[in-house]
N, C-alpha and C positions, 0 to 999 in steps of 0.2 A: 504494500500500500504506500502511496506517495504522501509525504507530508506537505504542508503548505510551502515551506521553505524550499523543498526539492522541486516542487512545481514551478515556483518563481524562478529558480535557477535555470530550469529547462526552457521556460518562456524567454527569459532574457538572453540566454545563449543562442537560441534559434532566431530571435529578433535581430541580434547583432550580426549573426552569420548571414542573414538575408540582406540586411541594410548596409553592411560594410563596404561593398563595392560602390555604393552610391554616395558614401560619406567621405571618400578620399578626395582631397584637394591637394594638388601639387604646390610646392612653395613658389614655383615660377608663376603660376596663375595668380597666387595671392599678391605677388610683387606687381604684376601687371595691373591687377585690380586697384591696388593702392595708387599706382602712378596715374591711372586713368581717372580715378575719383578725385585726385588732387588737381588735375588739369581742368575739371569741369567748372563752369561758372556757377555762381550762386543762383542764377535764374533757372527756371524750370526748362530743362532740355527735353527734346523729344524723347519720349519713352520708347525703349525697344519693344519689339513685338512680343507679347507674352505667349508662352506655350502653356496652354490650359489643360488640366486633367480633372476629370470628375470622379468622385467616389460616393457611392450610395445615393446619388442624385442623377437621374437620367431624364433629361428633358431635351427634346428635339429643338424646341424654341431657344433654349439656352445655348445649345451648340451652334445654332444658326446665328445667334447674336455674336458669338465669338468670331465666327467666320466673317460676318458682315463688318465687324469693327477692325478686321485685319489681323486678328490673332490666329493661332494655330492650335488645333486639338492634338494632344499627344497621349499615349499610354505608357510612355517611357519615364521612369523615375529619374533618369539622368537628365532629360530635357526639360522636365516640368519646372515652370517658374511660378505658377499659381495653381492651387488646388481648390476646387469648388465642391462644397458639400452643404447639405441642408441642416445637418446636425453632427455632433461629435460621435464618431464611430471608431471602434478599435479595429481598423482594417490595415493591411500592410501598406497601402498607399498613404493613408493618413499618418501612420506612425513614422514612415520613412520621410515624408515631407516635413513633419514636425521636427524630426531629428536633424534634417538639413537646414531648417530655418526658413523654409519656403512659406510665403504667406498662404494661409488657409482662410478662404472667404466663403460667404454665403451667397445665395442667389440674389440678394439685394445689391451686391457689387455689380453683377451683370446688368441688373435693371437700371442702376444709377449710371453705368457706363453707356448703356443704350440710350437713355434719356439725354445724356450729354453729347453723344455722337462720337465719343472716343473713350478708350480705357481710362478709368479714373484711378487715382492712387489707391493701392490695396490697403494701406494702413490708415487711410482717412475715411473709409466707408463706415457709415453708421447704420 
């Protein structure tokens, strides 16, 4: 019989084995990110095209909104820059994106972006 602590160890070990390839960032990419962020002006620059992934929320209208606004749909954890879900679920996608620090947003972000005609800031959505 498994004890609670043994179960937790198994879950954490399997989680990190699954997510480890997605969490690795080379030091050269960190250096290039730092230099590019230093060269940006304080004004809002044009945002890069988001790569949107859905988990537990499947809406054809939402996917159409992403395409209409110039974003791309992805199922790859490596490419994802925004995760859309309608509630917190303990899925592999959700856990990996949380571990990577990828913004996790709700359908309201897509609605606000559609109303504005362009993707809005993921951290400013209410």
